[in-house]
C-alpha positions in Angstrom: -34.4 28.2 -1.8 -35.2 31.4 -3.8 -32.6 30.5 -6.4 -34.0 27.0 -6.8 -37.6 28.4 -7.2 -36.5 31.0 -9.8 -32.9 30.8 -11.0 -33.6 33.3 -13.8 -34.3 36.1 -11.4 -31.8 35.7 -8.6 -29.5 38.4 -7.2 -26.8 38.5 -4.5 -26.0 42.0 -3.2 -27.4 43.6 -6.3 -25.5 41.3 -8.8 -27.8 39.1 -11.0 -26.5 35.6 -11.2 -27.0 33.7 -14.5 -28.3 30.2 -14.7 -25.4 27.8 -13.9 -23.3 30.4 -12.0 -24.5 29.0 -8.6 -24.5 25.4 -7.5 -26.5 24.4 -4.5 -24.8 21.7 -2.5 -26.7 19.7 0.1 -25.3 18.2 3.2 -27.2 16.2 5.8 -27.1 18.0 9.1 -26.5 16.0 12.3 -29.4 17.8 14.0 -32.3 15.3 14.3 -30.1 12.5 12.9 -27.5 10.5 14.5 -24.1 11.8 13.3 -23.1 8.4 11.8 -26.1 8.6 9.4 -25.2 12.1 8.4 -21.7 11.0 7.5 -23.0 7.9 5.7 -25.0 9.8 3.0 -24.2 12.5 0.5 -27.1 14.5 -0.9 -27.6 16.1 -4.3 -30.5 17.6 -6.2 -31.3 17.8 -9.8 -34.6 19.0 -11.4 -36.3 19.3 -8.0 -35.4 15.7 -7.0 -33.3 15.2 -3.9 -31.1 12.1 -3.9 -29.4 10.5 -0.9 -26.4 8.4 -1.8 -24.9 5.9 0.6 -21.2 6.5 0.3 -20.0 4.3 3.1 -17.8 1.5 1.7 -18.9 -2.0 2.7 -17.0 -5.3 2.4 -18.4 -6.1 -1.1 -17.2 -2.7 -2.4 -13.8 -3.2 -0.8 -13.5 -6.6 -2.4 -14.5 -5.3 -5.8 -11.7 -2.7 -5.4 -9.2 -5.4 -4.7 -10.5 -7.3 -7.8 -9.9 -4.2 -9.9 -6.4 -3.9 -8.5 -5.7 -7.5 -9.5 -7.0 -6.7 -13.1 -4.7 -3.7 -13.1 -1.7 -5.7 -12.0 -2.4 -8.4 -14.7 -2.8 -5.8 -17.4 0.6 -4.2 -16.4 2.2 -7.7 -16.4 0.7 -8.3 -19.9 2.2 -5.0 -21.1 5.6 -5.8 -19.6 5.6 -9.1 -21.5 4.9 -7.1 -24.7 1.7 -9.0 -25.3 -1.0 -7.5 -27.5 -4.8 -7.9 -27.2 -4.9 -10.4 -30.1 -2.6 -12.8 -28.2 -4.6 -15.7 -26.8 -3.4 -16.2 -23.2 -4.3 -17.8 -19.9 -3.6 -16.1 -16.6 -2.9 -18.3 -13.6 -2.9 -17.0 -10.0 -1.7 -18.1 -6.7 -2.8 -16.0 -3.7 -2.7 -16.1 0.1 -5.3 -15.2 2.7 -8.2 -13.0 1.8 -6.8 -12.4 -1.6 -7.4 -16.0 -2.5 -11.1 -15.6 -1.6 -11.4 -12.4 -3.7 -9.8 -14.1 -6.7 -12.3 -16.9 -6.4 -15.4 -14.8 -5.7 -14.6 -12.3 -8.4 -13.0 -14.8 -10.9 -15.7 -14.2 -13.5 -15.4 -10.5 -13.3 -11.6 -10.6 -13.5 -11.8 -13.1 -16.4 -14.3 -11.0 -18.3 -12.4 -7.8 -17.8 -9.1 -9.3 -18.9 -10.7 -11.3 -21.7 -8.5 -14.2 -20.7 -9.0 -17.3 -18.6 -8.2 -16.6 -15.0 -7.3 -19.9 -13.3 -6.3 -20.9 -9.8 -2.8 -22.4 -10.2 -3.5 -24.9 -7.4 -6.4 -26.3 -9.3 -4.9 -26.3 -12.8 -2.3 -28.2 -14.8 1.1 -26.5 -14.9 1.3 -23.9 -17.6 3.6 -24.9 -20.5 4.3 -21.7 -22.5 5.0 -19.3 -19.7 5.7 -15.8 -21.0 6.0 -14.0 -17.7 5.7 -14.8 -14.0 5.7 -12.4 -11.1 5.0 -12.3 -7.4 3.6 -9.1 -5.9 2.1 -7.7 -2.8 -1.6 -6.7 -3.0 -3.2 -5.3 0.1 -0.6 -7.0 2.4 -1.2 -10.4 0.7 1.0 -12.2 -1.7 -0.2 -12.7 -5.3 1.6 -14.6 -8.0 0.5 -14.1 -11.6 1.7 -16.3 -14.5 0.8 -15.6 -18.1 0.8 -18.4 -20.6 0.6 -17.7 -24.3 -1.7 -20.1 -26.2 -1.3 -18.7 -29.7 -0.2 -15.6 -31.5 -2.4 -14.2 -34.3 
């Protein structure tokens, strides 16, 4: 607390610490709180302001992580097919279980990130100019991605 009040004049065992040599880290103690709450939040301070950040993953965060994994897999597949960003493509997907729901709910996010249409294969016409097609396992569910090239610039 003394360091926070006056960091320019702070000593530890006779050694003067310069500004930035010491970092104060906060941790919620379980005393007075239920232990679950103490584990749920991380604390940090900057400029005299204490911030509590909820770091407990919820279902929405987990689903967003899965959507990001789908984007990653599609980008790797695009690279494997030697496609460049200027190639106009559509990406079709077929998924099982919870992965189907994530693809549907995060379809706009995936499409915007990939900068390509992201279409449910079961609700679309069959792709004609398939460049690459691959089945893969994502979070114990099966995902099939098909990339169709529309044009090449």
